[in-house]
C-alpha positions as CSV (number, residue, x, y, z in Angstrom):
1,X,35.8,32.7,7.1
2,X,32.8,34.5,5.6
3,X,33.4,33.0,2.2
4,X,33.5,29.5,3.5
5,X,30.0,29.8,5.2
6,X,28.5,31.1,1.9
7,X,30.1,28.3,-0.1
8,X,28.9,25.8,2.5
9,X,25.3,27.1,2.3
10,X,25.4,27.1,-1.5
11,X,26.8,23.5,-1.5
12,X,24.2,22.4,1.0
13,X,21.4,24.0,-1.1
14,X,22.7,22.2,-4.2
15,X,22.8,18.9,-2.5
16,X,19.2,19.4,-1.2
17,X,18.0,20.3,-4.7
18,X,19.8,17.3,-6.2
19,X,18.2,15.0,-3.6
20,X,14.7,16.4,-4.4
21,X,15.3,16.0,-8.1
22,X,16.5,12.4,-7.6
23,X,13.5,11.6,-5.4
24,X,11.2,13.0,-8.1
25,X,12.8,10.9,-10.8
26,X,12.5,7.8,-8.6
27,X,8.8,8.5,-8.0
28,X,8.2,9.0,-11.8
29,X,9.8,5.6,-12.5
30,X,7.7,4.0,-9.8
31,X,4.6,5.7,-11.3
32,X,5.5,4.4,-14.8
33,X,5.6,0.9,-13.4
34,X,2.2,1.4,-11.6
35,X,3.4,1.3,-8.0
36,X,2.3,4.9,-7.1
37,X,0.4,7.9,-8.4
38,X,2.8,10.8,-8.4
39,X,2.5,13.6,-11.0
40,X,1.3,12.4,-14.4
41,X,-1.4,9.9,-13.4
42,X,-4.3,10.7,-11.1
43,X,-6.2,7.9,-9.3
44,X,-9.8,7.4,-10.2
45,X,-12.2,8.6,-7.5
46,X,-13.7,5.1,-7.2
47,X,-10.3,3.6,-6.3
48,X,-9.9,5.9,-3.3
49,X,-13.4,5.4,-2.1
50,X,-13.1,1.6,-2.3
51,X,-9.8,1.7,-0.4
52,X,-11.4,3.7,2.3
53,X,-14.4,1.4,2.6
54,X,-12.0,-1.6,2.9
55,X,-10.3,0.1,5.8
56,X,-13.6,1.0,7.4
57,X,-14.8,-2.6,7.1
58,X,-11.9,-3.6,9.2
59,X,-12.9,-1.4,12.1
60,X,-16.7,-1.7,11.5
61,X,-17.5,-5.3,10.4
62,X,-21.1,-4.2,9.5
63,X,-19.7,-2.2,6.6
64,X,-18.3,-5.4,5.0
65,X,-21.7,-5.9,3.3
66,X,-21.4,-2.5,1.7
67,X,-17.9,-3.3,0.3
68,X,-19.2,-6.6,-1.1
69,X,-22.1,-4.8,-2.8
70,X,-19.8,-2.2,-4.4
71,X,-17.5,-5.0,-5.7
72,X,-20.5,-6.9,-7.2
73,X,-21.8,-3.7,-8.9
74,X,-18.3,-3.0,-10.4
75,X,-18.1,-6.6,-11.6
76,X,-21.6,-6.4,-13.2
77,X,-20.6,-3.2,-15.0
78,X,-17.4,-4.7,-16.3
79,X,-19.1,-7.9,-17.4
80,X,-22.1,-6.4,-19.2
81,X,-20.2,-5.7,-22.4
82,X,-22.4,-2.8,-23.2
83,X,-20.8,0.5,-24.0
84,X,-20.6,2.8,-20.9
85,X,-23.6,5.1,-20.4
86,X,-22.3,8.7,-20.9
87,X,-25.4,10.5,-19.8
């Protein structure tokens, strides 16, 4: 009886480890396709901030003006064609 419980515990641990490994591989594939940020790619700080402002604009309509201004600034920076200012 004692041997069966140890074998069951080892088998359960192996299944849990295999499940974690499989989930990790699935998330790496999703990251490679651009669906999520998992281990290899880090989101840019501006992305997170813009997403939070979008959520805030839903609950506080007055913040929508701020979100529009940030979008316009990002568009102007992208459209300028000048090299980025590194200072």
